[in-house]
C-alpha beads as a LAMMPS data file, in Angstrom:
LAMMPS data file: protein, C-alpha beads

167 atoms
166 bonds

1 atom types
1 bond types

-500.0 500.0 xlo xhi
-500.0 500.0 ylo yhi
-500.0 500.0 zlo zhi

Masses

1 110.0

Atoms # bond

1 1 1 266.382 454.760 -83.448
2 1 1 265.717 455.599 -79.815
3 1 1 267.085 453.526 -76.994
4 1 1 264.146 454.349 -74.848
5 1 1 260.859 452.473 -74.391
6 1 1 257.641 454.021 -76.011
7 1 1 255.821 456.021 -73.344
8 1 1 252.400 454.688 -72.371
9 1 1 249.663 456.684 -74.005
10 1 1 246.750 455.761 -71.749
11 1 1 247.388 456.739 -68.125
12 1 1 244.843 456.661 -65.388
13 1 1 244.935 458.357 -61.873
14 1 1 242.301 458.227 -59.182
15 1 1 240.420 461.347 -60.815
16 1 1 241.841 461.499 -64.373
17 1 1 242.257 459.770 -67.644
18 1 1 245.116 460.777 -69.969
19 1 1 244.584 459.233 -73.556
20 1 1 245.546 459.799 -77.121
21 1 1 244.108 462.743 -78.988
22 1 1 240.881 462.502 -81.134
23 1 1 239.611 464.642 -83.722
24 1 1 236.652 465.353 -81.302
25 1 1 238.904 467.043 -79.084
26 1 1 239.452 469.938 -81.429
27 1 1 236.584 472.348 -80.053
28 1 1 237.579 472.047 -76.506
29 1 1 241.256 472.350 -77.515
30 1 1 240.480 475.578 -79.138
31 1 1 238.560 476.825 -76.184
32 1 1 241.640 476.090 -73.985
33 1 1 243.969 477.844 -76.254
34 1 1 241.805 480.896 -76.309
35 1 1 242.346 481.377 -72.615
36 1 1 245.925 482.365 -73.284
37 1 1 244.510 485.785 -74.524
38 1 1 245.906 485.421 -78.028
39 1 1 242.657 484.874 -79.871
40 1 1 241.013 481.696 -80.735
41 1 1 242.464 479.307 -83.377
42 1 1 240.099 477.863 -85.938
43 1 1 238.813 474.259 -85.296
44 1 1 240.319 473.324 -88.775
45 1 1 243.871 474.604 -87.437
46 1 1 243.556 472.591 -84.372
47 1 1 242.431 469.476 -86.204
48 1 1 245.583 469.812 -88.247
49 1 1 247.534 470.372 -84.923
50 1 1 246.063 467.219 -83.390
51 1 1 247.264 465.400 -86.538
52 1 1 250.863 466.860 -85.961
53 1 1 250.730 465.795 -82.272
54 1 1 249.924 462.359 -83.318
55 1 1 252.486 462.086 -85.960
56 1 1 255.135 463.455 -83.553
57 1 1 253.963 460.826 -81.043
58 1 1 254.358 458.007 -83.600
59 1 1 257.781 459.171 -84.597
60 1 1 259.274 460.016 -81.060
61 1 1 257.431 457.622 -78.674
62 1 1 256.486 460.389 -76.234
63 1 1 253.177 462.151 -76.216
64 1 1 251.212 465.253 -74.951
65 1 1 248.004 463.702 -73.962
66 1 1 244.401 465.175 -73.291
67 1 1 243.259 464.957 -69.686
68 1 1 239.731 463.998 -69.042
69 1 1 237.993 463.952 -65.579
70 1 1 236.979 460.378 -64.853
71 1 1 233.605 461.240 -63.208
72 1 1 232.591 463.957 -65.348
73 1 1 234.227 462.752 -68.648
74 1 1 235.116 466.315 -69.780
75 1 1 238.218 467.541 -71.337
76 1 1 240.150 469.786 -68.889
77 1 1 243.537 470.196 -70.578
78 1 1 246.660 468.354 -71.491
79 1 1 249.869 467.077 -70.070
80 1 1 252.728 464.984 -71.421
81 1 1 256.236 464.900 -72.679
82 1 1 257.330 467.212 -75.574
83 1 1 260.871 467.911 -77.069
84 1 1 260.077 471.699 -76.818
85 1 1 263.126 473.472 -75.968
86 1 1 265.117 470.292 -74.899
87 1 1 265.888 466.880 -76.523
88 1 1 264.173 463.601 -77.017
89 1 1 266.570 462.150 -74.490
90 1 1 265.756 464.711 -71.954
91 1 1 262.144 465.913 -72.901
92 1 1 260.044 468.541 -71.345
93 1 1 257.003 467.860 -69.237
94 1 1 254.218 470.188 -70.219
95 1 1 250.706 470.750 -69.127
96 1 1 247.907 473.228 -69.541
97 1 1 244.455 473.188 -67.902
98 1 1 241.360 475.309 -68.146
99 1 1 241.221 478.111 -65.706
100 1 1 237.958 476.734 -64.313
101 1 1 239.723 473.660 -62.831
102 1 1 242.780 475.410 -61.624
103 1 1 243.632 474.914 -57.840
104 1 1 242.076 471.392 -57.548
105 1 1 245.410 469.385 -57.767
106 1 1 244.585 468.255 -61.273
107 1 1 247.973 469.490 -62.823
108 1 1 249.952 467.766 -60.073
109 1 1 248.073 464.509 -60.514
110 1 1 248.353 464.420 -64.209
111 1 1 251.985 465.432 -64.298
112 1 1 252.695 462.764 -61.534
113 1 1 251.360 460.191 -63.793
114 1 1 253.367 461.414 -66.706
115 1 1 256.472 461.452 -64.586
116 1 1 255.963 457.697 -63.822
117 1 1 255.550 457.173 -67.368
118 1 1 258.750 458.951 -68.176
119 1 1 260.485 456.746 -65.708
120 1 1 259.089 453.622 -67.491
121 1 1 260.682 454.685 -70.705
122 1 1 264.137 454.506 -69.067
123 1 1 264.761 458.295 -69.225
124 1 1 267.117 459.675 -66.550
125 1 1 266.020 463.223 -66.587
126 1 1 263.273 465.635 -67.429
127 1 1 263.000 469.350 -67.953
128 1 1 260.277 471.918 -67.880
129 1 1 260.425 475.513 -68.835
130 1 1 257.826 477.912 -67.280
131 1 1 257.330 481.697 -67.339
132 1 1 258.626 482.987 -64.022
133 1 1 255.488 484.802 -63.335
134 1 1 253.558 481.510 -63.281
135 1 1 253.706 480.797 -59.746
136 1 1 250.991 478.029 -59.646
137 1 1 252.793 476.040 -62.349
138 1 1 256.149 476.478 -60.511
139 1 1 254.499 475.212 -57.409
140 1 1 253.199 472.060 -59.350
141 1 1 256.889 471.303 -60.419
142 1 1 258.215 471.849 -56.949
143 1 1 255.770 469.329 -55.532
144 1 1 256.993 466.910 -58.243
145 1 1 260.649 467.345 -57.214
146 1 1 261.711 469.656 -59.992
147 1 1 264.550 472.235 -59.133
148 1 1 265.506 475.357 -60.779
149 1 1 268.444 475.056 -63.110
150 1 1 268.639 478.491 -64.693
151 1 1 266.646 481.391 -66.103
152 1 1 266.638 482.744 -69.691
153 1 1 265.134 485.887 -71.184
154 1 1 262.792 485.115 -74.231
155 1 1 260.547 487.478 -76.331
156 1 1 257.743 486.791 -73.941
157 1 1 259.729 487.366 -70.736
158 1 1 261.765 485.506 -68.152
159 1 1 261.621 481.774 -68.380
160 1 1 262.723 479.379 -65.477
161 1 1 264.275 475.979 -66.651
162 1 1 263.661 473.342 -64.092
163 1 1 265.023 469.815 -64.065
164 1 1 264.360 466.582 -62.273
165 1 1 266.533 463.344 -62.310
166 1 1 264.571 460.141 -62.712
167 1 1 265.312 456.926 -60.712

Bonds

1 1 1 2
2 1 2 3
3 1 3 4
4 1 4 5
5 1 5 6
6 1 6 7
7 1 7 8
8 1 8 9
9 1 9 10
10 1 10 11
11 1 11 12
12 1 12 13
13 1 13 14
14 1 14 15
15 1 15 16
16 1 16 17
17 1 17 18
18 1 18 19
19 1 19 20
20 1 20 21
21 1 21 22
22 1 22 23
23 1 23 24
24 1 24 25
25 1 25 26
26 1 26 27
27 1 27 28
28 1 28 29
29 1 29 30
30 1 30 31
31 1 31 32
32 1 32 33
33 1 33 34
34 1 34 35
35 1 35 36
36 1 36 37
37 1 37 38
38 1 38 39
39 1 39 40
40 1 40 41
41 1 41 42
42 1 42 43
43 1 43 44
44 1 44 45
45 1 45 46
46 1 46 47
47 1 47 48
48 1 48 49
49 1 49 50
50 1 50 51
51 1 51 52
52 1 52 53
53 1 53 54
54 1 54 55
55 1 55 56
56 1 56 57
57 1 57 58
58 1 58 59
59 1 59 60
60 1 60 61
61 1 61 62
62 1 62 63
63 1 63 64
64 1 64 65
65 1 65 66
66 1 66 67
67 1 67 68
68 1 68 69
69 1 69 70
70 1 70 71
71 1 71 72
72 1 72 73
73 1 73 74
74 1 74 75
75 1 75 76
76 1 76 77
77 1 77 78
78 1 78 79
79 1 79 80
80 1 80 81
81 1 81 82
82 1 82 83
83 1 83 84
84 1 84 85
85 1 85 86
86 1 86 87
87 1 87 88
88 1 88 89
89 1 89 90
90 1 90 91
91 1 91 92
92 1 92 93
93 1 93 94
94 1 94 95
95 1 95 96
96 1 96 97
97 1 97 98
98 1 98 99
99 1 99 100
100 1 100 101
101 1 101 102
102 1 102 103
103 1 103 104
104 1 104 105
105 1 105 106
106 1 106 107
107 1 107 108
108 1 108 109
109 1 109 110
110 1 110 111
111 1 111 112
112 1 112 113
113 1 113 114
114 1 114 115
115 1 115 116
116 1 116 117
117 1 117 118
118 1 118 119
119 1 119 120
120 1 120 121
121 1 121 122
122 1 122 123
123 1 123 124
124 1 124 125
125 1 125 126
126 1 126 127
127 1 127 128
128 1 128 129
129 1 129 130
130 1 130 131
131 1 131 132
132 1 132 133
133 1 133 134
134 1 134 135
135 1 135 136
136 1 136 137
137 1 137 138
138 1 138 139
139 1 139 140
140 1 140 141
141 1 141 142
142 1 142 143
143 1 143 144
144 1 144 145
145 1 145 146
146 1 146 147
147 1 147 148
148 1 148 149
149 1 149 150
150 1 150 151
151 1 151 152
152 1 152 153
153 1 153 154
154 1 154 155
155 1 155 156
156 1 156 157
157 1 157 158
158 1 158 159
159 1 159 160
160 1 160 161
161 1 161 162
162 1 162 163
163 1 163 164
164 1 164 165
165 1 165 166
166 1 166 167
């Protein structure tokens, strides 16, 4: 059993709402994933993935959450904590947003809210892994106080491992 508090699954910022996944997010989630250039997953596959995300959240007490713009009400991506390449004790912060909303500070705003939620769980450190080619994402992490720990080579290229101690 985890010695950490459960992460808040409903976070709000000035411009954004992060909330639990709903089956109705599947089509937009498919569209977001298709921007990676590896084809478009089926809505059925993404509905299954949403179920897996919800089950993982129930088991781990941490979550990857959809991001909605407060005024527009539209799904623009996701942000949250995952085990990923790390551990439940020191999870990774992860985010991905539609290209159409890049450059507006949404990733920094959402990740800042997730960072605060991570602090509230009692965790002492977070990680993030990002392709070294992804300068905008690395800039977001730098703004949030993450520092480069090391670099690894993976099948899809060089990956920077960044970490941040939590108060």
